[in-house]
N, C-alpha and C positions, 0 to 999 in steps of 0.2 A: 425554636420560633423566628419567626422575621417579626422585625421593628414595627410593620403595620400590626401585626395581629398583639401584639405587645400594648401598642397604643390602642387599641381598640379596646382590648380587655380592661386596659388604665381606664379609659374613658366610661366605658359599659358600667366599671366597680362604682365609680364616682356616680354617675346617673341612679343606679340603685340606689347609694348610700343618701343620696340629698331625695330620693324617692319616698325614701323609710324616714327619713326626718320630719316632710312635708306631711304623711300621713299620720306621724306621730304628733305632730303639733294640731291638726286637725281633726284627731280624735280626741285629743287632750282637752281641746276648744269646744266640744260638741260642735262642730262646723261652724264655729263664729269666725275663725282667721279666714277663710277664702271670701266669706260675706263683708269683712270690714275690707278686705282687699278689691272686694268689688266696688264697693262703695267709695273709697278711697280714689281707684283709676277715675270714675264717674265725673270727677274733679267738681262736686259739689252740684249736679243735677240730682244725685238719688242722696236720700237721707237714712241714717240709721234707725230702723224701728223697734225700740223694748217695747213688746209683747209681754203684760203683766198678769200673767194668769194665775187662778184659786192658786195651783199646785208648782207653777214652774213659772220663770221668765225667760225669756230667751228672744234672739236680734232676729229680724228679718231684714234686708233692702225694700225699702218704699222711696214714692215717687211723689214729690208736691206738685201737683198740676192743677191750674186754674181754681183755684181755692178748695178743691181735695186733696187726699191722701190716699196715695193708689198705692198696695202693696198685698203679699199674699203671708197669711200667718197658714200655722197648723190646721187649721178650721177649713181654711178658702181651699188647701190641699191636696184633704179631704174629701170635697165635695166634687173635684176634678182637675184636670191640668190647665184649665184655660181661665178657670173661676179667680178673681181678684174683689178685694174689699177695696169701697172708697166710703171715707171718712170726711165730711164735710170740715176743713181747719175752721177753729172760732176766731169770732172776731174781737172778740171781751180782752182774751191776753196774745201772748205771741207763745206759740209752744216749742216752739226751737230753740235748744241750746248746743253748746258744743261741749263733745264730749270723746278725750283721744284724737283731738283732732278732727275729727269730724261734725256734722251736723245731726242732732239725735233730737229722736221726739217719742214721748211715753203714749202707751196707749195703754187701757183695757180692755181684757179680750171678755169680761163675762157683760161688759155694758155696753162694749162698739163704742167706746168715744174717747177723746183725746185727751188727756190727764196734762195738769199744770205740771210744768216742770218740778222734782222737790226739792233740788240744789239750789234755787233762785231766790226764795222765801227768807228774809233777815231774820234775825233772830231779837223777838221784840226785849227791848231794854241794853241792848248791847252796845256800849258806847267806843267807837274805834279808836279815838284818839286818847283816851283815858287810857285803855289798856294796853295801849301802843307805848306809851307813857309809863306806865308801869313796867311793861318788859324792857325798855331802854333803863331804867332805873335799875333793874335787878340784873342786867347783862352789864352795868358798868359798876356795880358796887367791888367793894373791897373783899377780895376774896380770904377767908380765912385759912393759913398754909400748915399744913401739918408738914413740915420737914423733915420729921425723926422716921416718917413713914416712908418716906422717899429714898431717904439715905440709906435706911434698914435693906431695903427693895434693891439699890446699885450693891450694895455690898454683898446681896445674897447674888447677885448675877454676877460680879466680879470672880466671886469664891469658886461657883460653878464653873466659869469659864478658867481658871487657872488650875482646878483639877482637873478639869477636861485634858487641858493642853498637857498637864503631867501624867495624865494617862494615855494621851497619843503617843508622847516621848517616850515612855517605858516600852509602849507596844512596837516602836519604832527599834529600839534598840535590843530588844528580842529579836526582831526579823533580820536585821543585821548579823547576830550571832548567827544567826539560821543559817544567813546565806554564806557567813565564812564559813561555817562547818561544813557546806556541802559543798565549797570551793575545794575544801582543804582533801572531801574524801573523793570527789571527782578529779580523774586524771584523764585527760585529754591526749592524745596520741596524733601526729603526725597529721596535715593534710589544712586548709586553710578554714581558720575557725573564727 
């Protein structure tokens, strides 16, 4: 084979491996990977719409435009190629939040409405300052050390290492004796060796 055909075979095999890897990622993520890349590449023009249905949650790409959220979910895809859904963006709250470094919005499939972000609501009765101080105290407290267990573990490891080295040296000694025996039985005559 010429150098060019070898190079082409090499490049083609790498392209096939990359395609199989990409297909596997796309298959395992149920099509999420390409949607995420499309939204990430739009540089903020598109948002990740998490459609929450009764049976499943899935992701699609959407565009906020003029007070409306425009997207195509599974229902719109069944209706036809050009059909899209338009939902009015609420004025009472900001429906957008950051997730995986892209802007996201939650949509209820049954009610055809935009949902309030789940993860931005605070927990009632949670005092961050108090819990932070408790955590610092717990991290800075005096540790109770049980040195006997650590010393026992170190001794066992050292014993196993010494035993392993003895076995290796014994095997090397028997290997050396075998080589000497083979040399004694073999007689080379004439020529350059």
